[in-house]
C-alpha positions in Angstrom: -0.1 0.0 0.1 1.4 3.2 -1.5 1.6 6.5 1.3 -0.6 8.4 0.1 -3.3 5.0 0.0 -3.2 6.0 3.9 -5.4 8.4 4.3 -8.5 6.2 2.8 -7.4 3.5 5.2 -11.2 2.6 7.8 -10.2 0.0 10.0 -13.8 -0.8 10.6 -16.2 -0.4 13.5 -14.9 -0.1 16.5 -15.9 -3.1 19.3 -16.6 -2.9 22.6 -19.8 -1.5 24.3 -21.3 1.9 24.7 -23.0 3.1 28.2 -25.9 5.1 27.0 -27.1 7.8 29.9 -31.0 8.3 29.0 -33.8 9.5 31.4 -36.3 6.4 29.3 -36.3 5.0 26.6 -34.0 5.7 23.8 -35.7 7.7 20.6 -35.9 5.2 17.2 -33.6 7.4 15.7 -30.7 7.3 18.5 -31.2 3.4 18.2 -30.7 3.8 14.6 -27.3 5.6 15.1 -26.1 3.3 18.0 -26.3 0.0 15.3 -24.7 2.2 12.4 -21.8 2.3 14.8 -21.7 -1.6 15.2 -21.6 -1.8 19.1 -23.4 -3.2 21.5 -24.3 -0.2 24.4 -25.8 -0.4 28.0 -28.5 2.1 28.6 -28.2 3.4 32.6 -30.9 6.6 34.0 -28.3 7.2 37.1 -25.0 8.0 38.4 -26.0 4.0 40.6 -26.8 2.2 37.1 -24.0 3.7 35.2 -21.8 3.0 37.8 -22.9 -0.5 38.1 -22.6 -1.1 34.5 -19.1 0.1 34.4 -18.0 -2.7 36.9 -20.1 -5.0 35.8 -18.4 -5.2 32.0 -15.3 -3.8 33.2 -15.5 -0.9 31.6 -16.7 0.5 28.4 -15.7 2.3 24.9 -17.4 5.6 25.5 -20.2 7.1 27.3 -23.4 8.9 25.6 -25.1 11.2 27.1 -28.7 10.7 25.5 -30.8 13.9 24.0 -32.9 15.5 27.0 -30.5 14.0 29.6 -30.8 16.4 33.1 -27.8 18.0 32.7 -26.9 17.4 36.8 -27.4 13.8 36.7 -25.0 13.6 33.4 -22.1 15.9 34.9 -22.6 13.1 38.4 -22.3 10.3 36.0 -19.2 11.5 34.0 -17.2 12.6 37.4 -18.1 9.7 38.4 -16.7 7.4 35.4 -14.2 9.6 34.9 -12.6 9.2 38.3 -12.3 5.4 37.0 -11.5 5.7 33.4 -9.9 9.1 33.2 -10.0 9.0 29.6 -13.3 7.9 29.1 -14.9 9.5 25.9 -17.5 11.1 26.5 -20.4 12.1 23.5 -23.1 14.4 24.5 -26.1 15.4 22.6 -26.6 18.1 25.7 -24.6 21.5 25.9 -20.7 20.6 26.3 -20.6 24.0 27.7 -23.5 23.7 30.2 -22.1 20.6 31.7 -18.7 21.8 32.9 -15.4 21.5 32.2 -13.7 18.3 31.5 -10.3 16.8 30.2 -10.0 15.4 27.9 -12.9 17.4 26.8 -16.5 16.3 26.0 -17.6 15.7 22.1 -20.4 17.7 21.2 -23.7 16.1 19.2 -26.2 18.8 20.6 -26.2 20.1 16.4 -26.8 16.7 15.1 -30.5 14.8 14.0 -29.8 11.1 14.4 -33.2 11.2 12.1 -31.5 12.4 9.2 -29.3 9.8 7.4 -26.5 12.9 7.5 -26.8 12.7 11.2 -26.1 9.4 11.8 -23.2 9.2 9.5 -21.5 12.1 11.4 -22.6 10.4 14.7 -21.1 7.3 13.3 -17.8 9.7 12.0 -17.6 11.9 15.7 -17.6 8.4 17.8 -15.1 6.3 15.9 -13.1 9.7 15.7 -13.4 9.9 19.4 -12.6 6.2 20.0 -9.9 6.5 18.2 -8.2 9.3 19.9 -9.1 7.6 23.4 -6.9 5.1 22.1 -3.7 7.4 21.1 
């Protein structure tokens, strides 16, 4: 493979699990977006469930804060999980700046509509990019 061909290298979908923080049942369009990643996911509604699932699986590839999630609960879960895994990628449909400063920073998805094909493709791309950055 020539050097210039590496720009098009696609390692395929990441493996592992995403922990999804949600207040209830996921919107079907978000389910489609999650399915596009090729990864499994778990649902948590609060810090207790998130920690329990995180321990049960030995960690997750990323935390996804679903649309409509309570900001205070999201902050608590992010802080709690980042205490256990400081490099855990966090993707959020909430405005990242309203969740406070975290390092590494959160990946904002607030501009996406997972109900559209373009929104699902951008979700897939940002999710993969966040996971790759965490592995470096």
